[in-house]
C-alpha positions as CSV (number, residue, x, y, z in Angstrom):
1,X,58.6,25.9,199.8
2,X,56.8,23.8,202.4
3,X,53.1,24.5,203.3
4,X,52.6,27.4,205.8
5,X,51.9,25.1,208.9
6,X,55.1,23.3,208.2
7,X,57.0,26.7,207.9
8,X,55.5,27.7,211.3
9,X,56.6,24.5,212.9
10,X,60.1,24.8,211.5
11,X,60.4,28.3,212.5
12,X,59.2,27.7,216.1
13,X,61.4,24.6,216.5
14,X,64.4,26.5,215.0
15,X,63.7,29.3,217.5
16,X,63.7,27.0,220.4
17,X,66.9,25.3,219.5
18,X,68.7,28.6,218.9
19,X,67.5,29.9,222.3
20,X,68.9,26.5,223.9
21,X,72.2,26.6,222.2
22,X,72.7,30.3,223.0
23,X,72.0,29.6,226.7
24,X,74.1,26.6,226.8
25,X,77.1,28.8,225.5
26,X,76.4,31.6,227.8
27,X,76.5,29.1,230.7
28,X,79.6,27.7,229.3
29,X,81.4,31.0,229.0
30,X,80.0,32.2,232.3
31,X,81.4,29.0,234.1
32,X,84.8,29.9,232.4
33,X,84.7,33.5,233.6
34,X,84.4,34.6,230.0
35,X,80.7,35.8,230.1
36,X,81.9,39.2,228.3
37,X,82.7,37.3,225.2
38,X,78.9,36.2,224.7
39,X,77.4,39.4,226.2
40,X,79.7,42.4,225.4
41,X,79.4,46.1,225.2
42,X,78.4,47.3,221.9
43,X,81.6,49.3,220.9
44,X,83.5,47.2,218.3
45,X,86.5,46.3,220.2
46,X,87.4,43.2,222.3
47,X,89.8,44.1,225.3
48,X,89.3,41.1,227.4
49,X,91.8,38.6,226.2
50,X,95.5,38.2,226.4
51,X,96.4,40.6,223.6
52,X,95.6,44.3,223.7
53,X,95.3,46.7,220.7
54,X,98.9,47.4,219.4
55,X,99.7,50.9,218.1
56,X,102.2,51.7,215.4
57,X,101.5,48.5,213.3
58,X,101.6,48.2,209.4
59,X,98.7,46.4,207.9
60,X,98.3,45.2,204.4
61,X,95.2,43.5,203.2
62,X,95.9,40.9,200.6
63,X,92.9,39.7,198.4
64,X,93.0,36.3,196.7
65,X,95.6,33.8,196.4
66,X,97.8,35.2,193.6
67,X,98.4,38.3,195.6
68,X,98.6,36.8,199.1
69,X,100.6,33.6,198.4
70,X,103.4,35.4,196.4
71,X,104.0,37.8,199.2
72,X,104.3,34.8,201.7
73,X,106.7,33.1,199.4
74,X,108.8,36.1,199.2
75,X,109.0,36.5,202.9
76,X,109.9,32.9,203.4
77,X,112.6,33.1,200.8
78,X,114.4,36.0,202.6
79,X,114.0,34.7,206.1
80,X,117.1,35.2,208.2
81,X,116.3,33.7,211.6
82,X,113.3,31.4,211.5
83,X,110.0,30.6,209.6
84,X,106.9,29.3,211.8
85,X,103.8,28.2,210.0
86,X,100.4,26.9,211.7
87,X,97.7,25.6,209.5
88,X,94.7,23.2,209.0
89,X,96.4,21.2,206.5
90,X,99.6,21.5,204.2
91,X,100.2,20.1,200.7
92,X,104.1,19.5,199.9
93,X,103.4,19.8,196.1
94,X,101.3,23.1,196.5
95,X,102.7,25.9,194.6
96,X,102.5,29.7,195.7
97,X,103.2,30.9,192.4
98,X,102.4,29.4,188.9
99,X,106.1,29.1,188.2
100,X,107.4,28.9,191.8
101,X,108.7,26.2,193.7
102,X,106.6,23.7,195.5
103,X,105.9,24.4,199.2
104,X,108.3,21.5,200.1
105,X,111.0,23.0,198.0
106,X,110.5,26.5,199.5
107,X,110.6,25.4,203.1
108,X,113.4,22.9,202.6
109,X,115.5,25.5,201.0
110,X,114.8,28.0,203.9
111,X,115.5,25.2,206.4
112,X,119.0,24.9,205.2
113,X,119.8,28.3,206.7
114,X,117.1,29.1,209.3
115,X,114.9,27.3,211.8
116,X,111.6,26.1,210.0
117,X,108.8,24.9,212.3
118,X,105.4,23.7,211.0
119,X,102.4,23.3,213.1
120,X,99.6,21.3,211.6
121,X,96.3,19.8,212.9
122,X,96.7,16.0,213.4
123,X,93.6,15.3,211.4
124,X,90.3,13.6,212.1
125,X,90.6,10.7,214.6
126,X,88.3,8.7,212.4
127,X,88.5,8.4,208.7
128,X,85.1,9.9,208.2
129,X,86.5,13.2,207.3
130,X,89.4,14.7,205.5
131,X,92.1,14.9,206.3
132,X,92.2,12.1,208.7
133,X,95.1,11.3,211.1
134,X,96.7,8.7,208.5
135,X,96.5,11.1,205.6
136,X,98.2,13.8,207.7
137,X,101.0,11.7,208.9
138,X,101.8,10.6,205.2
139,X,101.7,14.4,204.4
140,X,104.2,15.0,207.1
141,X,106.5,12.3,206.1
142,X,106.5,13.7,202.5
143,X,107.0,17.4,203.5
144,X,109.8,16.8,205.9
145,X,111.6,13.8,204.7
146,X,115.2,14.4,203.7
147,X,114.9,18.0,204.9
148,X,115.8,20.1,208.0
149,X,112.1,21.1,208.4
150,X,110.6,20.4,211.9
151,X,107.0,19.6,211.9
152,X,104.5,18.9,214.8
153,X,101.1,17.4,214.6
154,X,98.6,18.9,217.0
155,X,95.9,16.3,218.2
156,X,94.8,18.4,221.2
157,X,91.5,19.3,219.5
158,X,87.8,19.1,221.1
159,X,86.0,16.3,219.8
160,X,84.8,16.6,216.1
161,X,86.7,19.9,215.9
162,X,90.1,21.0,214.4
163,X,92.9,23.5,214.5
164,X,91.9,25.9,211.8
165,X,94.0,29.1,211.9
166,X,96.5,29.9,209.1
167,X,99.6,31.8,210.4
168,X,103.1,32.4,208.8
169,X,105.8,34.2,211.1
170,X,109.2,35.2,209.6
171,X,112.0,36.3,211.8
172,X,109.4,37.8,214.2
173,X,109.6,40.6,211.9
174,X,106.7,40.1,209.5
175,X,103.4,38.0,210.1
176,X,100.5,36.8,207.9
177,X,97.3,36.1,209.3
178,X,94.1,35.1,207.1
179,X,92.3,32.4,205.7
180,X,94.4,30.9,203.2
181,X,95.6,27.4,203.7
182,X,98.9,26.4,202.1
183,X,97.4,23.3,200.5
184,X,95.3,22.4,197.3
185,X,93.1,19.9,199.5
186,X,89.4,20.6,198.7
187,X,90.4,23.3,196.0
188,X,93.3,25.1,194.4
189,X,94.0,28.4,196.4
190,X,96.1,29.9,193.8
191,X,93.4,32.1,191.9
192,X,93.4,35.7,190.6
193,X,91.0,38.3,191.6
194,X,89.1,38.2,188.3
195,X,88.7,34.5,188.8
196,X,88.9,33.3,185.2
197,X,87.6,30.1,184.1
198,X,89.6,27.3,185.0
199,X,89.3,23.3,185.5
200,X,88.1,23.4,189.1
201,X,86.3,25.8,191.3
202,X,87.6,29.3,191.7
203,X,88.8,30.4,195.0
204,X,88.1,33.9,196.6
205,X,90.3,34.3,199.9
206,X,92.2,37.0,201.8
207,X,95.0,37.4,204.4
208,X,97.0,40.3,205.7
209,X,100.6,41.1,206.2
210,X,101.5,42.7,209.5
211,X,104.7,44.4,210.9
212,X,105.3,46.0,214.2
213,X,104.3,45.0,217.8
214,X,101.4,42.9,216.6
215,X,103.8,40.4,215.1
216,X,105.0,39.4,218.6
217,X,101.4,38.5,219.6
218,X,101.0,36.3,216.6
219,X,104.3,34.6,217.6
220,X,103.2,34.4,221.1
221,X,100.3,32.3,220.0
222,X,102.0,30.1,217.8
223,X,104.5,29.4,220.6
224,X,101.9,28.6,223.0
225,X,100.7,25.7,220.9
226,X,104.0,24.8,219.5
227,X,105.6,24.3,223.0
228,X,102.6,21.9,224.2
229,X,102.9,19.4,221.3
230,X,106.5,19.6,220.1
231,X,109.9,18.4,221.4
232,X,111.7,21.7,221.7
233,X,110.9,25.2,223.1
234,X,111.9,28.0,220.9
235,X,112.9,31.3,222.8
236,X,110.2,34.2,223.4
237,X,109.7,36.2,220.3
238,X,111.6,39.3,219.5
239,X,109.5,42.4,220.1
240,X,109.4,44.4,216.8
241,X,109.9,48.2,216.7
242,X,106.8,50.4,216.2
243,X,106.3,51.4,212.8
244,X,106.0,55.3,212.6
245,X,102.6,56.3,211.4
246,X,101.2,52.8,211.5
247,X,97.8,51.7,212.6
248,X,96.2,50.2,215.7
249,X,95.4,46.5,215.6
250,X,94.3,43.8,217.9
251,X,94.7,40.0,217.7
252,X,91.7,38.0,218.7
253,X,91.5,34.2,218.8
254,X,89.3,31.2,219.7
255,X,91.0,28.8,222.0
256,X,88.6,26.2,223.5
257,X,89.0,25.7,227.4
258,X,91.1,22.7,228.8
259,X,92.9,22.2,225.5
260,X,96.4,23.9,226.3
261,X,97.9,23.8,229.8
262,X,99.0,27.3,229.1
263,X,95.3,28.7,228.4
264,X,93.2,26.5,230.6
265,X,90.2,28.8,230.6
266,X,90.2,29.3,226.8
267,X,89.7,32.5,225.0
268,X,86.7,33.4,222.8
269,X,87.8,37.2,221.6
270,X,86.8,36.5,218.0
271,X,83.1,36.0,219.2
272,X,83.3,38.8,221.3
273,X,84.6,41.3,218.8
274,X,82.1,40.2,216.2
275,X,79.1,40.9,218.8
276,X,80.4,44.1,219.8
277,X,80.7,45.5,216.3
278,X,77.3,44.0,215.2
279,X,75.4,45.3,218.2
280,X,77.0,48.8,217.6
281,X,76.3,48.8,213.8
282,X,74.3,51.9,212.4
283,X,74.3,51.8,208.8
284,X,76.2,48.8,207.0
285,X,77.2,45.2,207.8
286,X,79.3,43.5,205.3
287,X,80.4,39.9,205.7
288,X,82.2,37.3,203.6
289,X,82.5,33.8,205.1
290,X,82.5,30.1,204.2
291,X,79.7,29.3,206.8
292,X,76.9,31.5,208.4
293,X,75.1,29.3,210.9
294,X,76.1,30.8,214.3
295,X,72.8,31.5,216.2
296,X,74.6,34.4,218.1
297,X,75.6,36.1,214.9
298,X,72.1,35.4,213.3
299,X,70.3,36.6,216.3
300,X,72.4,40.0,216.2
301,X,71.9,40.4,212.7
302,X,68.1,39.7,212.8
303,X,67.5,42.1,215.5
304,X,69.0,44.8,213.6
305,X,66.9,44.1,210.6
306,X,63.7,43.9,212.4
307,X,64.7,47.3,214.2
308,X,66.8,49.2,211.7
309,X,69.0,51.6,213.8
310,X,68.9,54.0,210.7
311,X,66.7,54.3,207.5
312,X,70.0,53.5,205.5
313,X,71.0,50.4,207.4
314,X,71.9,47.5,205.1
315,X,73.4,44.1,205.4
316,X,75.3,42.2,202.8
317,X,76.6,38.7,203.0
318,X,78.9,36.9,200.3
319,X,79.0,33.1,200.8
320,X,79.9,30.1,198.6
321,X,77.0,28.7,196.5
322,X,78.0,25.1,197.6
323,X,79.9,24.8,200.8
324,X,81.7,21.8,201.4
325,X,79.5,21.1,204.2
326,X,76.7,22.8,206.1
327,X,74.9,24.2,203.1
328,X,71.4,23.6,204.5
329,X,72.4,25.0,207.9
330,X,73.5,28.2,206.3
331,X,70.3,28.3,204.1
332,X,68.3,27.7,207.1
333,X,69.8,30.7,208.8
334,X,69.4,32.8,205.8
335,X,65.7,32.2,205.9
336,X,65.7,33.7,209.4
337,X,67.5,36.8,208.2
338,X,65.1,37.2,205.2
339,X,62.1,36.8,207.5
340,X,63.6,39.5,209.9
341,X,64.2,41.7,206.9
342,X,60.6,41.4,205.9
343,X,59.3,42.2,209.3
344,X,61.0,45.7,209.5
345,X,58.6,48.5,210.1
346,X,59.0,50.4,206.8
347,X,59.2,47.4,204.3
348,X,62.6,48.4,202.8
349,X,64.7,45.6,201.5
350,X,68.0,45.8,203.7
351,X,69.5,42.2,203.4
352,X,71.1,40.4,200.4
353,X,72.7,37.1,200.6
354,X,75.1,36.8,197.3
355,X,77.8,34.3,195.9
356,X,80.4,34.3,193.2
357,X,80.8,32.5,190.0
358,X,83.4,32.2,187.3
359,X,82.2,34.4,184.5
360,X,80.2,33.1,181.4
361,X,77.4,30.6,181.1
362,X,77.9,27.3,183.1
363,X,80.6,29.1,184.8
364,X,81.9,27.1,187.9
365,X,81.5,28.5,191.5
366,X,84.1,30.7,192.9
367,X,84.6,29.2,196.4
368,X,84.1,32.0,199.1
369,X,86.7,31.2,201.6
370,X,87.4,34.6,202.8
371,X,86.5,35.3,206.5
372,X,86.0,39.3,206.5
373,X,83.8,41.5,208.6
374,X,83.2,45.1,207.9
375,X,80.8,47.5,210.0
376,X,80.0,51.0,209.2
377,X,83.3,51.5,207.4
378,X,85.0,51.9,210.8
379,X,85.6,48.3,212.0
380,X,87.3,45.5,210.1
381,X,88.2,42.0,211.1
382,X,90.0,39.3,208.9
383,X,91.4,35.9,209.7
384,X,90.7,32.3,209.7
385,X,87.3,32.2,211.6
386,X,84.0,31.6,209.9
387,X,80.6,32.6,211.2
388,X,79.6,29.1,212.9
389,X,80.0,27.7,216.1
390,X,83.1,25.6,215.1
391,X,85.1,28.8,214.7
392,X,83.6,30.8,217.5
393,X,83.6,28.3,220.2
394,X,85.5,25.1,219.5
395,X,88.1,25.2,216.7
396,X,91.4,27.2,217.3
397,X,91.4,30.4,215.1
398,X,93.2,33.8,214.9
399,X,91.8,36.9,213.5
400,X,92.8,40.6,213.5
401,X,90.6,43.6,214.4
402,X,91.0,47.1,213.4
403,X,89.0,50.1,214.3
404,X,90.2,52.1,211.4
405,X,88.0,54.0,209.0
406,X,90.5,54.4,206.2
407,X,91.6,50.8,205.8
408,X,88.0,49.4,206.5
409,X,86.6,51.6,203.7
410,X,89.4,50.9,201.3
411,X,89.0,47.1,201.9
412,X,85.3,47.3,201.4
413,X,85.6,49.3,198.2
414,X,88.2,46.9,196.8
415,X,86.2,43.9,197.4
416,X,82.9,45.5,195.9
417,X,84.8,46.6,193.0
418,X,86.0,43.2,192.5
419,X,82.7,41.5,193.1
420,X,80.6,44.0,190.8
421,X,83.2,44.2,188.3
422,X,83.1,48.1,188.4
423,X,85.8,50.7,189.0
424,X,86.1,51.6,192.9
425,X,84.9,55.2,192.0
426,X,81.5,53.8,190.8
427,X,80.8,51.9,194.3
428,X,82.5,54.6,196.5
429,X,79.0,56.4,197.0
430,X,76.7,56.3,199.8
431,X,76.5,52.4,200.9
432,X,72.6,52.3,201.0
433,X,72.4,53.9,197.6
434,X,75.2,51.5,196.1
435,X,73.1,48.5,197.8
436,X,69.7,49.7,196.1
437,X,71.0,50.9,192.9
438,X,73.8,48.5,192.0
439,X,74.1,45.4,194.4
440,X,70.5,44.3,194.5
441,X,69.5,44.8,190.8
442,X,72.8,43.4,189.7
443,X,72.9,40.3,191.8
444,X,69.1,39.6,190.9
445,X,69.5,40.0,187.3
446,X,72.7,37.7,187.2
447,X,70.8,34.9,189.1
448,X,68.1,35.1,186.4
449,X,70.7,35.0,183.6
450,X,72.2,32.0,185.2
451,X,69.0,30.2,185.4
452,X,68.4,31.0,181.6
453,X,71.9,29.8,180.7
454,X,72.7,33.4,179.2
455,X,76.4,33.3,178.0
456,X,77.1,36.8,179.3
457,X,76.9,36.1,183.1
458,X,78.8,38.3,185.5
459,X,80.7,36.9,188.7
460,X,78.1,38.1,191.3
461,X,74.7,36.5,191.8
462,X,72.1,36.1,194.5
463,X,72.6,33.0,196.4
464,X,70.3,30.5,194.8
465,X,67.8,28.3,196.5
466,X,67.2,30.6,199.4
467,X,63.6,31.5,200.2
468,X,61.9,33.5,203.0
469,X,61.6,30.4,205.3
470,X,64.0,27.6,204.3
471,X,64.7,24.9,206.8
472,X,65.4,27.4,209.6
473,X,66.0,24.4,212.1
474,X,69.2,23.1,210.5
475,X,71.7,25.6,211.7
476,X,70.6,25.4,215.3
477,X,70.5,21.7,215.0
478,X,74.0,21.7,214.0
479,X,75.0,23.9,216.8
480,X,73.2,21.6,219.2
481,X,74.6,18.3,218.3
482,X,78.1,19.3,216.8
483,X,79.1,22.7,218.0
484,X,78.1,22.4,221.6
């Protein structure tokens, strides 16, 4: 750790840049008539976008690739009208099941009987990042050549940003929204929830399967983009019937301004939904994300840690140990949160930053790619958006939000049981007690085991190389120079 005077300079410079970037975003959204997205009420909902909460919907949370990808493949194989996919990247040779067809084979077979449309980011304009434009064009040719698949490449991105959402719509009957790309670029998404050792990194991810009126909202968003970059104009989506006894759910998204003619003012309801939920949090915030460097999100969390709304308030974040970029940015912001936690009036530890590994000594990391937020076992979001300014302001993203105690708690318990390698009944008690008695000692012990090279290491660990004050300036600097 740097000497104390340097820490103080780093801290103050980081805070100055954070205030600058938050003020910039507030001015930007105010100018667009979207001020409520960055300064919302503390009630856990987002009601200001194009899509209102839809009642009577079926929602199934699918955790990790083996479960989610298999369900996606099943629905595509039984399509009767059309299949629409939107993603950051696609790999023609990617398999959604170990013994299943490749993505190209699956879509080509479906395209013999139904319309198949694939909407993909066109790639980075310069060959400094992957995939670049040339790589995406080669992928497109490989995917569609000799088939009836229609594919459009969307180059209408903000500079240095991308189209990041991951959507599958089948017959306007069922939709999948989540974080799982149908590609093996940067890592193989087809992993099990026990994350056994394998040649590459493990992969932790999530998606949800949707039925009912919410499906038409997913389809509307897809068609907004498709019609602006493709040659054909599919008809408006069919409105699915309500699902008796179904749940209420809302589609939220990030669409930057002046990207699409059909939404010139943009939409920022993912940011709004997170800020509403975090500001209303009383006892628990649980987050899984690939990145955590948004000053808006970190500010809301730090304020809660400095001024806990309840003695049992706790925050757990699960992040990759080595994100494919922005590692120093995230660690800088974690330093801010650790510092805020230490400044709470009663001295109770309320914050944990953890990561995942394949089990055993020398186990490779499990790349945390899920984008999940749970607040107080009453609010749940899941989708493609990370907790950085890319996802909240500048990339296109799609999440769903539920204010549903049963599903929020069930999802949390499933994830906690997976990460802590315990039956759900062992982690089903009071979250503060489970944090104090299981999460914290278990994560600390596993980090020490890994440092010693112990052969009996579990999956969960404290995130290494994070201290009270670690490069607080890097996250805000990224926001200032890249995400503005």
